C-alpha positions as CSV (number, residue, x, y, z in Angstrom):
1,X,-49.2,-0.1,-6.2
2,X,-47.7,1.6,-3.1
3,X,-45.9,-1.5,-2.0
4,X,-44.4,-1.9,-5.4
5,X,-43.0,1.6,-5.2
6,X,-41.6,1.0,-1.7
7,X,-39.9,-2.2,-2.9
8,X,-38.3,-0.5,-5.9
9,X,-37.0,2.3,-3.7
10,X,-35.6,-0.2,-1.1
11,X,-33.8,-2.2,-3.8
12,X,-32.3,1.0,-5.3
13,X,-31.1,2.2,-1.8
14,X,-29.7,-1.2,-0.9
15,X,-27.9,-1.8,-4.2
16,X,-26.2,1.6,-4.0
17,X,-23.3,0.5,-1.7
18,X,-22.7,-2.6,-3.8
19,X,-21.9,-0.3,-6.8
20,X,-19.7,1.9,-4.7
21,X,-17.5,-1.1,-3.7
22,X,-16.3,-1.8,-7.2
23,X,-12.6,-1.2,-7.7
24,X,-11.5,1.5,-10.1
25,X,-9.7,0.4,-13.2
26,X,-5.9,0.1,-13.0
27,X,-4.0,2.5,-15.3
28,X,-1.7,1.0,-17.9
29,X,1.5,2.2,-16.1
30,X,0.4,0.8,-12.7
31,X,-0.3,-2.4,-10.9
32,X,-2.7,-3.3,-8.0
33,X,-0.9,-4.9,-5.1
34,X,-1.7,-6.4,-1.8
35,X,1.1,-6.4,0.8
36,X,1.1,-7.5,4.5
37,X,3.3,-5.4,6.8
38,X,3.4,-2.7,9.4
39,X,3.0,1.1,9.5
40,X,4.7,4.0,11.2
41,X,3.1,7.3,10.3
42,X,2.8,7.4,6.5
43,X,5.5,4.8,6.0
44,X,4.5,1.1,5.3
45,X,7.1,-1.6,5.8
46,X,6.5,-4.9,4.0
47,X,6.4,-7.9,6.3
48,X,7.3,-11.5,6.0
49,X,5.1,-13.6,3.7
50,X,3.1,-16.4,5.2
51,X,1.1,-19.3,3.6
52,X,-2.2,-17.6,4.5
53,X,-1.0,-14.0,3.6
54,X,1.1,-14.4,0.5
55,X,0.5,-10.9,-1.0
56,X,0.1,-10.3,-4.7
57,X,3.6,-9.4,-5.8
58,X,7.2,-10.4,-4.9
59,X,8.2,-7.6,-2.6
60,X,11.1,-8.3,-0.2
61,X,10.5,-8.1,3.5
62,X,11.6,-4.8,5.0
63,X,10.9,-2.7,1.8
64,X,9.5,0.7,2.7
65,X,6.6,2.5,0.9
66,X,5.2,6.0,1.3
67,X,1.4,5.7,1.6
68,X,-1.1,8.1,0.0
69,X,-4.8,7.9,0.6
70,X,-7.9,9.6,1.9
71,X,-7.4,11.2,5.3
72,X,-10.1,9.1,6.9
73,X,-8.5,5.9,5.7
74,X,-5.0,7.0,6.8
75,X,-6.4,7.9,10.3
76,X,-7.8,4.3,10.5
77,X,-4.5,2.8,9.5
78,X,-2.6,5.0,12.0
79,X,-4.9,3.8,14.8
80,X,-3.6,0.3,14.1
81,X,0.1,1.1,14.3
82,X,2.0,-1.8,15.9
83,X,-0.4,-4.4,14.4
84,X,0.1,-6.3,11.2
85,X,-2.1,-5.1,8.4
86,X,-2.4,-5.8,4.7
87,X,-2.9,-2.9,2.4
88,X,-4.2,-3.0,-1.2
89,X,-3.4,-0.2,-3.6
90,X,-1.9,1.0,-6.8
91,X,1.8,1.6,-7.5
92,X,3.7,2.3,-10.7
93,X,5.1,-0.7,-12.5
94,X,8.8,-1.3,-11.9
95,X,8.8,0.4,-8.5
96,X,8.6,-3.0,-6.7
97,X,12.1,-3.9,-7.9
98,X,14.5,-1.9,-5.7
99,X,17.8,-0.6,-7.0
100,X,21.1,-1.9,-5.6
101,X,22.0,-5.0,-3.8
102,X,20.2,-6.3,-0.7
103,X,22.5,-7.2,2.2
104,X,19.7,-8.3,4.6
105,X,17.5,-6.7,7.2
106,X,15.9,-4.3,4.7
107,X,19.3,-2.7,4.0
108,X,20.4,-2.1,0.4
109,X,23.6,-0.7,-1.1
110,X,22.9,1.5,-4.1
111,X,25.2,3.4,-6.4
112,X,25.6,7.1,-5.5
113,X,25.4,10.1,-7.8
114,X,28.2,10.6,-10.3
115,X,31.0,13.0,-9.4
116,X,30.2,16.2,-11.2
117,X,31.6,19.4,-9.9
118,X,29.3,21.2,-7.5
119,X,26.4,18.8,-7.9
120,X,23.5,19.0,-5.4
121,X,22.8,15.8,-3.6
122,X,19.6,14.0,-4.6
123,X,16.3,14.3,-2.7
124,X,15.6,11.4,-0.3
125,X,11.9,11.8,-1.1
126,X,12.5,11.2,-4.8
127,X,13.7,7.6,-4.2
128,X,10.7,6.6,-2.1
129,X,8.3,4.1,-3.5
130,X,4.7,5.4,-3.4
131,X,1.5,3.4,-3.1
132,X,-2.0,4.9,-3.4
133,X,-3.9,2.9,-0.7
134,X,-7.3,1.8,-1.7
135,X,-8.1,-0.4,1.3
136,X,-6.6,-2.2,4.2
137,X,-7.4,-5.0,6.7
138,X,-5.9,-6.3,9.9
139,X,-4.1,-9.6,9.7
140,X,-2.7,-12.0,12.3
141,X,0.7,-11.1,13.7
142,X,2.6,-8.4,15.5
143,X,5.0,-5.8,14.2
144,X,8.6,-5.8,15.5
145,X,9.2,-3.0,18.0
146,X,12.1,-0.7,17.6
């Protein structure tokens, strides 16, 4: 009887982490993406796609994202600056399609604000694409140095 109780407790304890690893459901207005690239602070720059690291959506190389996530995870990611990583997370639908025209090297030309008398320029933070990071892993490759 005592060994049966020990086995039941052991199974319950060992199966706990398996339940915790399940991904949370994706909201209707969001999409889960996996993107290889490099980080600098809280900014993630999408890298070149390879055969073994294709990513999950069509995001152009050089596109920048503002990462949000738990402090512990962000500290782990920061410790790997300069190395290629792949992040998985949630972002709003439609954000992966940047405005304007790409001219290469991650540079885009976008229309400016309309000319209205005394208008205040837009916030640079408002146009950033946000990604809520759920996980990351290191991948093969190096990040370009500045």
